C-alpha positions as CSV (number, residue, x, y, z in Angstrom):
1,M,68.4,220.1,87.9
2,L,66.1,222.2,85.7
3,P,62.3,222.2,86.3
4,P,60.4,220.0,84.0
5,E,58.6,221.4,80.9
6,M,54.9,221.0,79.9
7,P,55.0,218.5,77.0
8,F,51.7,219.5,75.4
9,G,48.9,222.2,75.4
10,K,49.0,225.9,75.3
11,F,52.1,226.0,77.6
12,R,53.9,223.5,75.6
13,G,57.8,223.8,76.4
14,Q,57.4,226.2,79.3
15,K,58.7,225.2,82.6
16,L,56.1,223.9,85.1
17,T,57.1,226.6,87.5
18,D,56.2,229.3,85.0
19,I,52.7,228.1,84.2
20,P,49.7,229.6,86.2
21,S,48.4,227.5,89.2
22,S,45.0,227.8,87.8
23,Y,45.9,225.9,84.7
24,L,48.0,223.2,86.5
25,A,45.1,222.7,89.0
26,W,42.7,222.4,85.9
27,L,45.2,219.8,84.4
28,I,45.1,217.6,87.4
29,R,41.3,217.9,87.9
30,E,40.3,217.4,84.2
31,C,42.9,215.6,82.1
32,R,42.5,211.8,82.0
33,G,45.5,209.7,81.3
34,L,48.2,212.0,82.4
35,D,51.5,210.4,82.9
36,D,52.2,209.5,86.5
37,E,55.5,211.4,86.5
38,L,54.0,214.6,85.0
39,R,51.1,214.4,87.5
40,A,53.6,214.1,90.5
41,E,55.6,217.0,89.3
42,V,52.4,219.3,88.8
43,L,51.2,218.2,92.2
44,A,54.6,219.1,93.6
45,V,54.6,222.5,92.0
46,L,51.1,223.2,93.3
47,R,52.0,222.0,96.8
48,K,54.9,224.3,96.8
49,R,52.7,227.3,95.9
50,G,50.3,226.2,98.6
51,V,47.6,225.5,96.1
52,D,44.8,222.9,96.6
53,A,44.0,221.6,93.0
54,S,40.6,221.0,93.9
55,G,40.1,224.3,95.7
56,P,37.4,226.7,94.5
57,E,39.9,229.5,93.7
58,C,41.2,227.3,90.8
59,R,38.0,226.4,89.3
60,A,36.8,229.6,87.8
61,A,40.3,230.8,86.8
62,V,40.7,228.9,83.6
63,S,39.5,230.9,80.5
64,W,37.7,228.8,78.0
65,E,37.5,231.6,75.4
66,P,40.9,231.1,73.9
67,L,40.3,227.4,73.5
68,V,36.9,228.0,71.7
69,K,38.5,230.6,69.4
70,T,41.3,228.2,68.5
71,W,39.0,225.3,67.8
72,Y,36.6,227.5,65.7
73,A,39.4,228.8,63.6
74,R,40.9,225.6,63.0
75,L,37.6,224.0,61.8
76,S,36.6,227.1,59.8
77,L,39.8,226.9,57.8
78,Q,39.2,223.3,57.2
79,F,35.6,223.3,56.3
80,H,34.9,226.8,54.9
81,P,33.1,226.6,51.5
82,D,35.8,228.9,50.0
83,R,38.5,226.4,51.1
84,G,37.0,223.3,49.6
85,G,34.5,222.4,52.4
86,N,30.9,222.7,52.3
87,H,27.9,225.0,53.5
88,Q,26.3,222.4,55.7
89,A,29.7,221.7,57.7
90,M,30.1,225.5,58.3
91,V,26.4,225.8,59.5
92,A,27.1,222.9,62.0
93,I,30.4,224.4,63.1
94,N,28.6,227.7,63.7
95,A,25.7,226.1,65.6
96,A,28.3,224.1,67.7
97,R,30.3,227.3,68.5
98,E,27.2,229.1,69.6
99,L,25.9,226.3,71.9
100,L,29.5,226.0,73.4
101,V,29.8,229.7,74.0
102,A,26.2,229.8,75.6
103,L,26.9,226.7,77.8
104,L,30.4,228.2,79.0
105,R,28.7,231.6,79.8
106,Q,26.1,229.7,82.0
107,A,28.7,227.7,83.7
108,G,31.0,230.6,84.4
């Protein structure tokens, strides 16, 4: 039997056994509404690796920078004034990005 694949997210389509433990631990701790079967499979992979999903070694290992860049790029393309958006929307998106980056730097 083949290992299950991640059905969503940045590791979509990859085998659970190939995904970093830090991401799997974050998934268990932070994602609400996970399918019970997927949750059980992720926990099994973590146990096999000897990783505690709530352990401190997993908390700081997830990098938020790529997620923020992806979010910002998607919204910028959608709301940029040169692409049919408006100036106020871009001002709000830029302010939100700056605030998010500052908060993540403080937390990390």
